[in-house]
DRENTIFI-995545 format. One record per residue (C-alpha): residue in one letter; x, y, z. Coordinates in steps of 0.1 Angstrom, whole numbers. Example, Ala and Ser with C-alpha at 12.3 -4.5 7.8 and 13.67 -1.06 7.14 Angstrom:
<rs>
+---------+-------+-------+-------+
: residuo :     u :     v :     w :
+---------+-------+-------+-------+
:       a :   123 :   -45 :    78 :
:       s :   137 :   -11 :    71 :
+---------+-------+-------+-------+
</rs>
This chain:
<rs>
+---------+-------+-------+-------+
: residuo :     u :     v :     w :
+---------+-------+-------+-------+
:       m :   440 :   268 :  -268 :
:       r :   422 :   294 :  -287 :
:       t :   425 :   334 :  -286 :
:       p :   395 :   358 :  -283 :
:       e :   404 :   369 :  -321 :
:       e :   394 :   336 :  -331 :
:       l :   360 :   337 :  -318 :
:       d :   346 :   348 :  -352 :
:       d :   359 :   318 :  -369 :
:       v :   335 :   297 :  -351 :
:       d :   297 :   297 :  -366 :
:       w :   282 :   301 :  -331 :
:       s :   248 :   305 :  -346 :
:       a :   250 :   268 :  -358 :
:       l :   254 :   255 :  -323 :
:       h :   233 :   254 :  -291 :
:       h :   235 :   254 :  -254 :
:       a :   209 :   249 :  -228 :
:       y :   185 :   276 :  -237 :
:       a :   191 :   286 :  -274 :
:       v :   213 :   292 :  -303 :
:       a :   248 :   300 :  -289 :
:       d :   255 :   332 :  -305 :
:       d :   257 :   349 :  -272 :
:       v :   288 :   328 :  -262 :
:       p :   313 :   351 :  -280 :
:       g :   302 :   379 :  -258 :
:       m :   306 :   360 :  -226 :
:       v :   342 :   350 :  -233 :
:       r :   352 :   385 :  -244 :
:       a :   338 :   398 :  -210 :
:       l :   363 :   374 :  -193 :
:       y :   392 :   397 :  -206 :
:       s :   375 :   431 :  -198 :
:       g :   393 :   435 :  -163 :
:       d :   359 :   445 :  -150 :
:       t :   353 :   419 :  -122 :
:       e :   316 :   424 :  -123 :
:       r :   314 :   417 :  -159 :
:       i :   335 :   388 :  -154 :
:       d :   312 :   375 :  -127 :
:       t :   281 :   379 :  -149 :
:       a :   300 :   361 :  -177 :
:       l :   309 :   332 :  -156 :
:       g :   273 :   330 :  -143 :
:       e :   261 :   329 :  -179 :
:       l :   286 :   301 :  -188 :
:       y :   277 :   278 :  -161 :
:       g :   240 :   286 :  -163 :
:       k :   238 :   283 :  -201 :
:       v :   267 :   263 :  -216 :
:       l :   274 :   238 :  -188 :
:       h :   238 :   239 :  -174 :
:       q :   234 :   211 :  -145 :
:       s :   268 :   198 :  -157 :
:       t :   256 :   187 :  -192 :
:       v :   281 :   192 :  -222 :
:       y :   265 :   207 :  -251 :
:       e :   278 :   215 :  -287 :
:       a :   285 :   251 :  -275 :
:       t :   303 :   236 :  -244 :
:       v :   328 :   218 :  -268 :
:       a :   335 :   247 :  -288 :
:       v :   341 :   273 :  -260 :
:       i :   367 :   249 :  -243 :
:       p :   399 :   261 :  -258 :
:       f :   387 :   297 :  -254 :
:       l :   383 :   293 :  -216 :
:       a :   416 :   274 :  -213 :
:       h :   433 :   304 :  -230 :
:       a :   414 :   328 :  -207 :
:       a :   424 :   309 :  -177 :
:       g :   460 :   316 :  -185 :
:       h :   454 :   355 :  -188 :
:       i :   430 :   363 :  -159 :
:       t :   432 :   361 :  -123 :
:       h :   399 :   371 :  -110 :
:       r :   380 :   338 :  -104 :
:       r :   406 :   316 :  -125 :
:       a :   397 :   288 :  -102 :
:       d :   360 :   290 :  -113 :
:       l :   369 :   292 :  -149 :
:       l :   392 :   260 :  -145 :
:       d :   365 :   243 :  -126 :
:       f :   341 :   249 :  -157 :
:       l :   369 :   228 :  -175 :
:       v :   367 :   201 :  -150 :
:       g :   330 :   200 :  -155 :
:       a :   332 :   199 :  -191 :
:       a :   354 :   167 :  -189 :
:       g :   329 :   154 :  -166 :
:       d :   311 :   119 :  -166 :
:       r :   275 :   128 :  -164 :
:       e :   266 :   115 :  -196 :
:       p :   299 :    99 :  -205 :
:       d :   286 :    80 :  -237 :
:       y :   271 :   111 :  -255 :
:       p :   292 :   123 :  -283 :
:       e :   294 :   158 :  -270 :
:       a :   304 :   146 :  -236 :
:       q :   333 :   125 :  -254 :
:       r :   344 :   155 :  -274 :
:       g :   343 :   179 :  -244 :
:       r :   366 :   154 :  -227 :
:       a :   389 :   153 :  -257 :
:       e :   389 :   190 :  -259 :
:       v :   398 :   194 :  -221 :
:       a :   427 :   167 :  -226 :
:       a :   442 :   189 :  -255 :
:       c :   444 :   217 :  -231 :
:       v :   463 :   197 :  -204 :
:       p :   499 :   206 :  -214 :
:       h :   491 :   244 :  -215 :
:       l :   475 :   244 :  -180 :
:       l :   500 :   222 :  -161 :
:       p :   523 :   253 :  -155 :
:       f :   495 :   264 :  -130 :
:       l :   501 :   237 :  -106 :
:       t :   524 :   264 :   -90 :
:       d :   498 :   289 :   -87 :
:       d :   494 :   308 :   -54 :
:       d :   457 :   298 :   -52 :
:       v :   449 :   264 :   -36 :
:       a :   417 :   263 :   -55 :
:       v :   435 :   268 :   -88 :
:       r :   458 :   241 :   -82 :
:       r :   432 :   215 :   -73 :
:       a :   414 :   222 :  -104 :
:       v :   445 :   219 :  -126 :
:       v :   452 :   186 :  -108 :
:       r :   418 :   174 :  -119 :
:       i :   424 :   186 :  -154 :
:       g :   457 :   170 :  -155 :
:       a :   440 :   135 :  -148 :
:       q :   425 :   139 :  -184 :
:       a :   458 :   136 :  -202 :
:       v :   459 :   112 :  -229 :
:       g :   485 :    98 :  -254 :
:       p :   519 :   114 :  -254 :
:       d :   509 :   140 :  -229 :
:       v :   506 :   113 :  -201 :
:       p :   542 :   111 :  -192 :
:       a :   544 :   148 :  -187 :
:       a :   513 :   151 :  -167 :
:       i :   526 :   120 :  -145 :
:       a :   559 :   138 :  -136 :
:       a :   540 :   171 :  -130 :
:       l :   515 :   157 :  -107 :
:       a :   541 :   133 :   -89 :
:       a :   561 :   164 :   -82 :
:       c :   528 :   182 :   -68 :
:       h :   520 :   151 :   -46 :
:       t :   554 :   151 :   -31 :
:       a :   560 :   191 :   -27 :
:       d :   527 :   208 :   -26 :
:       p :   521 :   226 :     7 :
:       s :   484 :   219 :     7 :
:       p :   474 :   185 :    18 :
:       q :   443 :   186 :    -3 :
:       v :   463 :   192 :   -34 :
:       r :   486 :   165 :   -26 :
:       a :   457 :   141 :   -18 :
:       d :   442 :   152 :   -53 :
:       a :   474 :   145 :   -71 :
:       l :   472 :   111 :   -57 :
:       t :   440 :   104 :   -73 :
:       a :   450 :   117 :  -105 :
:       l :   480 :    96 :  -103 :
:       a :   460 :    66 :   -96 :
:       q :   439 :    73 :  -128 :
:       l :   470 :    78 :  -152 :
:       e :   496 :    54 :  -140 :
:       t :   495 :    23 :  -160 :
:       d :   523 :     5 :  -141 :
:       a :   505 :   -14 :  -116 :
:       e :   535 :   -22 :   -92 :
:       s :   545 :    16 :   -91 :
:       a :   509 :    26 :   -85 :
:       e :   505 :     2 :   -56 :
:       r :   537 :    12 :   -40 :
:       r :   527 :    50 :   -44 :
:       l :   494 :    42 :   -28 :
:       t :   510 :    19 :     1 :
:       d :   535 :    48 :     8 :
:       a :   508 :    74 :    10 :
:       l :   491 :    53 :    40 :
:       r :   518 :    65 :    61 :
:       d :   519 :   102 :    50 :
:       r :   519 :   130 :    76 :
:       a :   485 :   143 :    61 :
:       a :   453 :   128 :    69 :
:       a :   438 :   139 :    36 :
:       v :   465 :   120 :    17 :
:       r :   460 :    88 :    38 :
:       t :   422 :    90 :    32 :
:       t :   427 :    91 :    -2 :
:       a :   450 :    64 :    -5 :
:       a :   428 :    40 :    18 :
:       l :   397 :    48 :    -1 :
:       t :   414 :    39 :   -35 :
:       l :   429 :     8 :   -22 :
:       m :   396 :    -3 :    -5 :
:       a :   378 :     2 :   -39 :
:       r :   404 :   -18 :   -57 :
:       t :   405 :   -48 :   -30 :
:       g :   367 :   -50 :   -24 :
:       t :   352 :   -64 :     7 :
:       p :   360 :   -79 :    31 :
:       y :   383 :   -46 :    36 :
:       p :   417 :   -50 :    53 :
:       a :   416 :   -39 :    88 :
:       q :   444 :   -14 :    85 :
:       l :   425 :     5 :    57 :
:       v :   395 :     6 :    78 :
:       r :   415 :    20 :   108 :
:       i :   430 :    47 :    86 :
:       l :   398 :    56 :    71 :
:       k :   382 :    59 :   106 :
:       e :   410 :    81 :   121 :
:       a :   418 :   103 :    90 :
:       g :   382 :   108 :    82 :
:       a :   373 :   121 :   117 :
:       v :   395 :   151 :   117 :
:       p :   388 :   185 :   100 :
:       d :   413 :   181 :    73 :
:       g :   407 :   144 :    70 :
:       g :   404 :   148 :    29 :
:       i :   366 :   139 :    26 :
:       d :   349 :   168 :     6 :
:       r :   326 :   172 :   -25 :
:       n :   353 :   184 :   -47 :
:       w :   344 :   164 :   -79 :
:       f :   368 :   143 :   -99 :
:       p :   358 :   132 :  -133 :
:       d :   354 :    93 :  -134 :
:       v :   360 :    87 :   -97 :
:       g :   338 :   113 :   -80 :
:       s :   345 :   133 :   -49 :
:       t :   360 :   117 :   -18 :
:       d :   327 :   121 :    -1 :
:       r :   310 :   100 :   -29 :
:       r :   338 :    74 :   -29 :
:       a :   336 :    71 :    10 :
:       a :   299 :    64 :     4 :
:       d :   306 :    39 :   -23 :
:       v :   330 :    21 :    -3 :
:       l :   310 :    19 :    31 :
:       e :   279 :    10 :    11 :
:       a :   295 :   -23 :     2 :
:       d :   300 :   -35 :    37 :
:       p :   274 :   -25 :    63 :
:       d :   294 :   -34 :    93 :
:       t :   323 :   -13 :    80 :
:       a :   297 :    14 :    75 :
:       v :   285 :    12 :   111 :
:       a :   320 :    13 :   127 :
:       v :   333 :    41 :   104 :
:       s :   301 :    62 :   108 :
:       r :   301 :    59 :   146 :
:       h :   337 :    68 :   147 :
:       w :   331 :    99 :   128 :
:       i :   301 :   111 :   147 :
:       r :   317 :   105 :   181 :
:       h :   344 :   128 :   169 :
:       g :   322 :   157 :   161 :
:       d :   306 :   146 :   129 :
:       i :   327 :   171 :   110 :
:       g :   311 :   178 :    76 :
:       a :   282 :   157 :    88 :
:       r :   301 :   130 :    71 :
:       g :   294 :   103 :    96 :
:       s :   256 :   111 :    98 :
:       d :   254 :   112 :    59 :
:       r :   268 :    76 :    59 :
:       a :   245 :    65 :    88 :
:       k :   216 :    81 :    69 :
:       e :   221 :    60 :    39 :
:       l :   229 :    27 :    58 :
:       a :   192 :    16 :    59 :
:       g :   186 :    29 :    26 :
:       h :   211 :     4 :    11 :
:       w :   207 :   -25 :    35 :
:       r :   176 :   -44 :    50 :
:       d :   170 :   -47 :    88 :
:       r :   194 :   -19 :    96 :
:       q :   170 :     7 :   106 :
:       d :   177 :     2 :   144 :
:       e :   216 :    10 :   138 :
:       t :   206 :    39 :   116 :
:       l :   183 :    53 :   142 :
:       e :   210 :    50 :   170 :
:       l :   238 :    67 :   150 :
:       l :   214 :    96 :   137 :
:       l :   202 :   101 :   173 :
:       e :   241 :   103 :   185 :
:       a :   246 :   129 :   157 :
:       l :   220 :   153 :   163 :
:       p :   237 :   173 :   187 :
:       h :   267 :   179 :   163 :
:       q :   246 :   193 :   134 :
:       r :   259 :   229 :   127 :
:       d :   231 :   244 :   105 :
:       d :   192 :   239 :   103 :
:       w :   191 :   222 :    71 :
:       a :   215 :   194 :    82 :
:       l :   195 :   191 :   114 :
:       a :   162 :   188 :    96 :
:       t :   175 :   163 :    71 :
:       r :   186 :   138 :    99 :
:       l :   153 :   145 :   117 :
:       r :   135 :   135 :    84 :
:       a :   156 :   103 :    82 :
:       i :   145 :    94 :   117 :
:       a :   110 :   100 :   108 :
:       l :   115 :    78 :    78 :
:       w :   130 :    46 :    96 :
:       l :   108 :    49 :   130 :
:       p :    78 :    29 :   116 :
:       t :    99 :    -2 :   108 :
:       a :   123 :     1 :   139 :
:       t :   121 :   -33 :   159 :
:       r :   134 :   -19 :   192 :
:       p :   129 :    11 :   213 :
:       l :   155 :    38 :   216 :
:       p :   158 :    53 :   249 :
:       g :   159 :    90 :   253 :
:       l :   146 :    96 :   215 :
:       g :   113 :   111 :   224 :
:       d :   131 :   135 :   248 :
:       v :   154 :   147 :   221 :
:       l :   127 :   149 :   193 :
:       l :   107 :   173 :   218 :
:       t :   135 :   194 :   222 :
:       h :   135 :   201 :   185 :
:       a :    98 :   200 :   180 :
:       t :    92 :   235 :   194 :
:       s :   122 :   250 :   172 :
:       t :   113 :   283 :   154 :
:       q :   131 :   270 :   123 :
:       w :   100 :   256 :   106 :
:       q :   119 :   226 :    86 :
:       v :   135 :   215 :   119 :
:       g :   102 :   219 :   140 :
:       e :    79 :   201 :   113 :
:       a :   104 :   172 :   108 :
:       a :   108 :   166 :   148 :
:       q :    72 :   167 :   152 :
:       l :    66 :   141 :   123 :
:       a :    94 :   118 :   140 :
:       l :    77 :   124 :   173 :
:       g :    41 :   114 :   159 :
:       r :    56 :    82 :   143 :
:       l :    71 :    73 :   175 :
:       g :    35 :    74 :   190 :
:       d :    45 :   100 :   218 :
:       e :    15 :   118 :   230 :
:       r :    35 :   147 :   242 :
:       l :    32 :   160 :   206 :
:       l :    -2 :   172 :   216 :
:       t :     4 :   183 :   252 :
:       a :    39 :   199 :   248 :
:       v :    40 :   213 :   213 :
:       p :    17 :   244 :   205 :
:       e :    -2 :   239 :   174 :
:       p :    14 :   206 :   161 :
:       d :    18 :   201 :   124 :
:       a :   -13 :   184 :   110 :
:       q :    10 :   157 :    92 :
:       a :    25 :   148 :   126 :
:       v :    -8 :   146 :   143 :
:       a :   -20 :   123 :   116 :
:       a :    13 :   102 :   120 :
:       l :     5 :   101 :   157 :
:       a :   -31 :    89 :   149 :
:       a :   -19 :    62 :   125 :
:       r :     7 :    48 :   151 :
:       t :   -17 :    48 :   181 :
:       g :   -49 :    41 :   166 :
:       e :   -66 :    65 :   192 :
:       r :  -100 :    77 :   180 :
:       d :   -97 :   111 :   194 :
:       h :   -64 :   116 :   174 :
:       q :   -80 :   100 :   143 :
:       r :  -108 :   127 :   144 :
:       r :   -84 :   155 :   151 :
:       a :   -62 :   145 :   123 :
:       l :   -89 :   141 :    96 :
:       t :  -106 :   174 :   104 :
:       d :   -74 :   195 :   106 :
:       p :   -75 :   217 :    76 :
:       g :   -36 :   218 :    76 :
:       l :   -34 :   182 :    65 :
:       r :   -18 :   180 :    33 :
:       y :   -12 :   144 :    27 :
:       p :   -39 :   121 :    40 :
:       l :   -25 :    90 :    27 :
:       e :    -7 :    78 :    59 :
:       i :   -36 :    82 :    82 :
:       l :   -60 :    68 :    54 :
:       s :   -38 :    36 :    49 :
:       a :   -37 :    28 :    86 :
:       l :   -74 :    30 :    92 :
:       t :   -92 :    -2 :    94 :
:       a :  -127 :    -7 :    80 :
:       r :  -141 :    -6 :   115 :
:       d :  -122 :    26 :   125 :
:       a :  -136 :    43 :    91 :
:       g :  -172 :    32 :   103 :
:       a :  -167 :    52 :   134 :
:       l :  -154 :    83 :   116 :
:       l :  -180 :    87 :    89 :
:       p :  -186 :   125 :    96 :
:       e :  -149 :   130 :    96 :
:       l :  -146 :   112 :    62 :
:       t :  -176 :   129 :    49 :
:       w :  -161 :   163 :    55 :
:       l :  -128 :   152 :    40 :
:       l :  -142 :   140 :     9 :
:       r :  -161 :   173 :     5 :
:       t :  -133 :   196 :    14 :
:       h :   -99 :   181 :     7 :
:       p :   -79 :   187 :   -25 :
:       a :   -71 :   148 :   -24 :
:       a :  -107 :   138 :   -19 :
:       g :  -101 :   115 :   -47 :
:       r :   -79 :    94 :   -26 :
:       v :  -106 :    94 :     1 :
:       a :  -131 :    83 :   -23 :
:       r :  -108 :    55 :   -33 :
:       r :  -104 :    43 :     3 :
:       i :  -141 :    47 :    10 :
:       g :  -147 :    20 :   -16 :
:       d :  -121 :    -2 :    -4 :
:       w :  -135 :    -2 :    32 :
:       g :  -171 :   -10 :    18 :
:       l :  -187 :    20 :    38 :
:       r :  -223 :    22 :    32 :
:       d :  -238 :    52 :    47 :
:       r :  -265 :    77 :    35 :
:       a :  -243 :   108 :    41 :
:       i :  -212 :    92 :    26 :
:       a :  -234 :    79 :    -4 :
:       q :  -248 :   116 :   -11 :
:       a :  -211 :   131 :    -8 :
:       l :  -198 :   106 :   -32 :
:       t :  -229 :   115 :   -57 :
:       d :  -220 :   150 :   -54 :
:       a :  -184 :   145 :   -61 :
:       a :  -191 :   123 :   -91 :
:       r :  -207 :   154 :  -107 :
:       n :  -178 :   175 :  -100 :
:       k :  -159 :   190 :  -131 :
:       d :  -125 :   177 :  -118 :
:       q :  -122 :   144 :  -132 :
:       d :   -97 :   133 :  -107 :
:       l :  -122 :   136 :   -80 :
:       a :  -154 :   125 :  -103 :
:       i :  -139 :    94 :  -114 :
:       p :  -127 :    77 :   -82 :
:       a :  -161 :    91 :   -64 :
:       a :  -182 :    76 :   -91 :
:       v :  -163 :    42 :   -91 :
:       a :  -165 :    41 :   -53 :
:       h :  -203 :    47 :   -55 :
:       a :  -205 :    20 :   -79 :
:       r :  -185 :    -5 :   -59 :
:       l :  -209 :     3 :   -27 :
:       h :  -241 :     6 :   -42 :
:       g :  -239 :   -14 :   -76 :
:       d :  -249 :    15 :   -99 :
:       a :  -220 :    18 :  -123 :
:       d :  -238 :    39 :  -148 :
:       r :  -221 :    73 :  -137 :
:       a :  -187 :    57 :  -136 :
:       i :  -192 :    42 :  -171 :
:       e :  -203 :    74 :  -185 :
:       l :  -171 :    92 :  -171 :
:       l :  -146 :    64 :  -180 :
:       t :  -158 :    56 :  -217 :
:       p :  -146 :    89 :  -233 :
:       q :  -114 :    88 :  -210 :
:       l :  -105 :    54 :  -221 :
:       s :  -111 :    64 :  -258 :
:       t :   -81 :    86 :  -258 :
:       p :   -43 :    78 :  -257 :
:       g :   -40 :    94 :  -222 :
:       g :   -68 :    71 :  -210 :
:       h :   -42 :    48 :  -193 :
:       w :   -43 :    69 :  -163 :
:       h :   -79 :    56 :  -156 :
:       l :   -73 :    16 :  -162 :
:       e :   -70 :    11 :  -125 :
:       s :  -105 :    29 :  -119 :
:       a :  -121 :     9 :  -147 :
:       g :  -108 :   -24 :  -132 :
:       l :  -121 :   -14 :   -95 :
:       l :  -156 :   -17 :  -109 :
:       g :  -154 :   -55 :  -113 :
:       r :  -177 :   -72 :  -136 :
:       a :  -199 :   -41 :  -136 :
:       g :  -170 :   -27 :  -158 :
:       a :  -179 :   -50 :  -186 :
:       p :  -190 :   -24 :  -212 :
:       l :  -154 :   -10 :  -208 :
:       l :  -137 :   -42 :  -216 :
:       p :  -130 :   -35 :  -254 :
:       l :  -115 :    -2 :  -246 :
:       v :   -95 :   -18 :  -217 :
:       e :   -80 :   -45 :  -244 :
:       t :   -69 :   -18 :  -268 :
:       f :   -42 :   -10 :  -240 :
:       l :   -27 :   -45 :  -236 :
:       p :    -1 :   -43 :  -264 :
:       n :    10 :    -8 :  -253 :
:       s :    47 :     0 :  -252 :
:       y :    45 :    17 :  -218 :
:       d :    51 :   -10 :  -189 :
:       w :    26 :     7 :  -164 :
:       t :    -1 :     8 :  -190 :
:       r :     3 :   -28 :  -201 :
:       m :     2 :   -37 :  -162 :
:       r :   -29 :   -16 :  -152 :
:       a :   -47 :   -31 :  -186 :
:       a :   -40 :   -65 :  -175 :
:       e :   -50 :   -59 :  -140 :
:       a :   -84 :   -42 :  -151 :
:       h :   -88 :   -73 :  -177 :
:       w :   -88 :   -97 :  -148 :
:       r :  -108 :   -77 :  -123 :
:       i :  -136 :   -74 :  -150 :
:       t :  -135 :  -108 :  -164 :
:       g :  -125 :  -127 :  -133 :
:       d :  -103 :  -147 :  -157 :
:       p :   -65 :  -142 :  -152 :
:       a :   -54 :  -160 :  -183 :
:       v :   -48 :  -126 :  -201 :
:       a :   -33 :  -108 :  -173 :
:       l :    -7 :  -134 :  -161 :
:       p :    19 :  -132 :  -190 :
:       v :    17 :   -94 :  -188 :
:       l :    23 :   -92 :  -150 :
:       t :    48 :  -117 :  -152 :
:       e :    67 :   -96 :  -178 :
:       v :    65 :   -66 :  -160 :
:       a :    74 :   -81 :  -126 :
:       v :   108 :   -63 :  -118 :
:       p :   123 :   -44 :   -87 :
:       a :   106 :   -11 :   -96 :
:       p :    73 :     6 :   -88 :
:       v :    55 :   -10 :  -116 :
:       g :    68 :   -44 :  -110 :
:       i :    58 :   -42 :   -75 :
:       a :    23 :   -32 :   -83 :
:       a :    21 :   -63 :  -105 :
:       l :    32 :   -84 :   -76 :
:       g :     4 :   -69 :   -56 :
:       t :   -20 :   -79 :   -82 :
:       l :    -4 :  -114 :   -85 :
:       v :   -10 :  -117 :   -47 :
:       e :   -46 :  -109 :   -51 :
:       i :   -51 :  -133 :   -80 :
:       g :   -35 :  -158 :   -59 :
:       v :   -12 :  -174 :   -84 :
:       t :    27 :  -175 :   -86 :
:       p :    41 :  -180 :  -121 :
:       p :    68 :  -207 :  -118 :
:       e :    92 :  -186 :  -138 :
:       l :    91 :  -158 :  -112 :
:       r :   102 :  -179 :   -83 :
:       p :   139 :  -175 :   -88 :
:       r :   135 :  -138 :   -89 :
:       l :   112 :  -138 :   -59 :
:       t :   136 :  -159 :   -39 :
:       e :   162 :  -133 :   -46 :
:       w :   139 :  -103 :   -38 :
:       a :   128 :  -119 :    -5 :
:       h :   159 :  -130 :     8 :
:       s :   186 :  -104 :    -2 :
:       p :   202 :   -86 :    25 :
:       r :   206 :   -56 :     5 :
:       r :   177 :   -35 :    -6 :
:       v :   168 :   -46 :   -43 :
:       c :   150 :   -12 :   -50 :
:       p :   168 :    22 :   -47 :
:       a :   166 :    39 :   -13 :
:       g :   149 :    68 :   -30 :
:       w :   118 :    49 :   -39 :
:       h :    91 :    54 :   -18 :
:       t :    53 :    50 :   -19 :
:       s :    28 :    79 :   -27 :
:       f :    31 :    98 :     6 :
:       s :    66 :   113 :     5 :
:       e :    90 :    95 :    30 :
:       l :    63 :    71 :    42 :
:       r :    74 :    36 :    33 :
:       p :   104 :    23 :    12 :
:       e :    91 :     4 :   -19 :
:       d :   117 :   -23 :   -12 :
:       d :    98 :   -32 :    21 :
:       r :    68 :   -38 :    -1 :
:       l :    88 :   -57 :   -26 :
:       r :   101 :   -83 :     3 :
:       e :    67 :   -86 :    15 :
:       l :    49 :   -93 :   -17 :
:       s :    78 :  -117 :   -28 :
:       l :    74 :  -137 :     6 :
:       r :    38 :  -140 :     2 :
:       l :    39 :  -151 :   -34 :
:       l :    66 :  -178 :   -23 :
:       t :    46 :  -192 :     6 :
+---------+-------+-------+-------+
</rs>
């Protein structure tokens, strides 16, 4: 540890934090000793905001650690927050970075000086010191184990005792002793300790999980002091995250545990959190996810939690395979909420359910929800209403659902949208896809192609060329764009011109060896569309075909070409038949929360295999 008098021994001007040179750090540290609570609060805010910004360890973070460890021993106001800073500085956000490794080493060096605070009156202080104690290394480990073992046995707080068990599991190298301690903890009087023991053993044993451990996790996690919280532990994460990881590996256990927790009040939203993740990690689990979320709605204690669960329901409704009795009635009760996030999410779900009461029982329904209803039902009046609603922010959901026949019956509405909507470029693209040859549409496209906004002018000119054969304006707009390094954004548009894009082919070819996978993929796609010959495109598309958005786009192009490269078949088989989602749950198509990319990955893989 280092005293405030030693601050001047450090060349802070040679170090940096998140925003600038770290020469303001000494002032923050000195303010901690001022005795002025307001100054201490300000200093801590600056330390977290600059020196440990978003849990990132910088040069200045490493240098300040021994000073903060000293300060933690000499101040009482917000001591726990100061110690939590040290926990964060030993964290694992970027564990391979040199600064992160040095930060962990500095925190480890402070362990012997901070262990005495395991007897502090403040539970938050003791919990922080336990997590710091888990960073002990070398000759400091035996003393840390002894102190943490005493804490695990005698501390009056179940949470501190549970944290100590986690720390001991990290430090102990005697496997037999560690196993015995965890097994004994399964019978502990405190639910938090039993939960921690069960989670640690489940992570070690793997699936299928022993029934005893599943039962303990179900029962202990269903009570208020069950030990599942978001208190972060370096290397292993919070108990909430550990529960998520353990349950993610076994969907049947996840369903059983989530249902039990939800039926016991969904304390801390922990049951519905796991239910919300179920269909995001496993395919064909949408129906179970929806059932669990519906059961959890009455237990939500704040608007944000309620809204996130309603949004999850809206996400999975379009791919549900069986009706859920009573869902529409429940959604309707929330659709008129005065809390806009709740009302908007419930209305979107109601629309995706195809419930007409969205229009009859909800005053001024959200335009996005009306668009979802129109997309689900295909009713012409709903389509007209959605397309002409000035509040429609994201038109992709309804545009994707419209067939060419639908579009032909909605020419006035589409013309209005093309002339007025901020996303008119997307509208123009779909008009080209539908093959709409209409005088008013043609004039609107001609006008849009003269717009100063290239994101509108280019897709409008390309759509006009696709429909009417005159590609001059599109070539005129695309040539300067493709002549610059940033022109890769317009390769897809060049390809849509087909053979009419031949004058652009030399420019397109310059992007084929690009280091960026999206650029190579779009260049290959455009080359095939313009030439009609897939020989150049196939090796590139095969190379970038990975379970990521760029790879999924490449598979879509391979489907259009009608060729399945033999070397792709093993990967396609895995992607088509994996029970787990291959793409991360957070990846969705362009309209937020419209369709998980993994669904499209499976669909395209199956098509290429068959």
